[in-house]
C-alpha positions in Angstrom: 3.3 96.6 38.9 5.2 99.8 39.0 8.9 99.5 39.5 9.0 95.7 39.4 11.6 93.8 37.4 11.1 90.4 35.7 12.1 87.4 37.7 15.1 85.5 36.4 14.6 82.5 38.7 13.5 79.2 37.4 10.0 78.0 37.8 9.0 76.3 41.1 9.3 72.5 40.9 5.5 72.2 41.1 5.4 73.8 37.6 6.2 70.8 35.5 5.5 70.4 31.8 2.8 68.0 32.6 1.2 70.4 35.1 1.4 73.3 32.6 -0.2 71.2 29.9 -3.0 70.0 32.3 -3.8 73.4 33.7 -3.5 75.4 30.5 -5.6 72.8 28.7 -8.5 74.5 30.5 -8.1 77.3 28.0 -9.9 76.7 24.7 -7.7 77.3 21.7 -8.4 77.3 18.0 -6.4 75.1 15.6 -4.6 76.5 12.6 -2.4 75.2 9.9 0.4 77.5 8.8 1.3 77.1 5.2 3.8 78.4 2.6 4.8 77.7 -1.0 8.4 76.5 -0.8 10.8 76.0 -3.7 10.1 72.3 -3.7 6.3 72.5 -3.1 3.8 73.4 -0.4 4.8 73.3 3.3 2.6 73.3 6.4 2.2 72.5 10.1 -0.5 72.4 12.7 -0.4 75.0 15.5 -2.6 75.8 18.5 -0.7 78.9 19.7 -2.2 81.5 17.4 -3.5 84.9 18.3 -4.4 88.3 16.8 -1.7 90.7 18.0 -2.3 94.2 16.7 -4.8 96.1 14.5 -2.4 99.0 13.7 -0.2 97.7 12.1 -2.2 94.5 11.4 -0.2 91.7 13.1 -0.8 88.1 14.2 1.4 85.7 16.2 1.9 82.0 16.5 4.5 79.8 18.2 6.0 76.8 16.5 8.1 74.4 18.6 11.9 74.8 18.3 12.0 71.2 17.2 9.8 72.0 14.1 11.5 71.0 10.9 8.9 72.9 8.9 9.0 76.3 10.4 12.7 77.0 9.4 11.7 76.2 5.8 8.7 78.5 5.9 10.9 81.2 7.5 13.1 81.1 4.5 10.1 81.8 2.2 9.3 84.9 4.2 5.5 84.7 3.7 2.9 82.3 4.9 -0.8 81.8 5.3 -2.6 80.9 8.6 -5.5 78.6 7.9 -8.1 78.6 10.7 -9.5 75.1 10.5 -13.2 74.4 10.5 -15.1 72.1 12.7 -14.8 69.1 10.3 -11.0 69.5 9.8 -9.8 67.1 12.6 -8.1 64.9 10.0 -6.4 67.9 8.4 -5.1 69.0 11.8 -3.8 65.5 12.4 -2.2 65.2 9.0 -0.3 68.5 9.3 0.9 67.6 12.8 2.8 64.6 11.4 6.4 64.7 10.2 7.7 62.9 7.2 4.5 62.4 5.4 2.9 64.0 2.3 0.7 66.4 4.3 -1.1 67.6 1.2 -2.1 64.2 -0.1 -5.8 64.3 -0.9 -6.1 67.9 0.2 -7.5 70.6 -2.0 -6.2 74.2 -1.8 -5.8 77.4 -3.7 -3.1 79.9 -3.5 -3.4 83.0 -1.3 -2.0 86.3 -2.8 1.4 85.3 -1.4 1.2 81.9 -3.1 0.8 80.1 0.2 -1.9 77.4 0.3 -5.4 78.3 1.5 -6.9 74.9 2.4 -10.4 74.2 1.1 -13.2 74.8 3.6 -11.3 76.7 6.2 -13.2 79.0 8.6 -10.8 81.8 7.8 -7.3 82.5 6.3 -4.7 85.2 7.0 -1.9 85.8 4.5 1.2 87.3 6.1 4.8 88.3 5.7 7.3 87.6 8.4 7.5 90.6 10.7 9.8 89.3 13.5 10.7 86.3 15.7 11.3 86.2 19.4 12.7 83.6 21.9 9.9 81.8 23.6 11.7 79.1 25.5 11.1 75.7 23.8 9.1 77.6 21.1 9.7 80.5 18.8 7.2 83.4 18.9 6.6 84.4 15.3 4.9 87.7 14.4 3.4 88.1 11.0 2.2 91.2 9.2 -1.2 90.6 7.7 -1.3 91.4 4.0 -4.7 89.9 3.1 -7.4 87.8 4.8 -10.8 86.3 4.3 -13.4 84.2 6.2 -16.4 82.0 5.6 -18.9 83.0 8.4 -20.9 79.8 7.8 -17.9 77.6 8.9 -17.5 77.1 12.6 -13.8 76.8 13.8 -12.2 73.7 15.1 -11.3 74.0 18.8 -9.1 72.1 21.2 -9.9 71.8 24.9 -8.3 69.6 27.5 -6.6 67.3 24.9 -9.6 66.8 22.6 -11.1 68.5 19.5 -14.4 70.3 19.7 -16.3 73.0 18.1 -17.3 76.5 19.4 -21.0 77.0 19.8 -22.5 79.7 17.7 -23.0 83.1 19.3 -26.4 83.5 20.8 -26.9 79.8 21.7 -27.5 78.6 25.3 -24.1 77.0 25.5 -22.4 80.2 24.5 -24.4 82.3 27.0 -24.1 80.1 30.2 -21.3 82.2 31.6 
């Protein structure tokens, strides 16, 4: 829209947090765990708001809640790895979504070039340095510069849709081609 300015008004009362969650739940998202190697050991949290942002320079974004106690500790490290969970990683997603527990108990991982954990069996991983942060309301929009990455094409990603885990059908299947 040419010449328009952003609205500074508050959202209509019909746009409640519950309505937003319900309506936007119709968008399938992937599930990632953002990890880092902190001074006292490995850190990590589950996140659904992840996206590729730019190819030149190579950037990604994700948005941790402002209430996250883990993101500020990862921010201090300055580098992190985004682990794109595979279809059988529901338990890993749940474990890294909890606060106050040993999220790495029973989890195998290897260090990315930054030292951040790459969880075993992930669909893909993206090693990054912190590029910038932006205000995102009740979340922080984090932009990371990609420094290294890798994928296992045989591993389907874990997805989340309307409050439940699922998997993405492989390209070329009937389910993927219905639209």
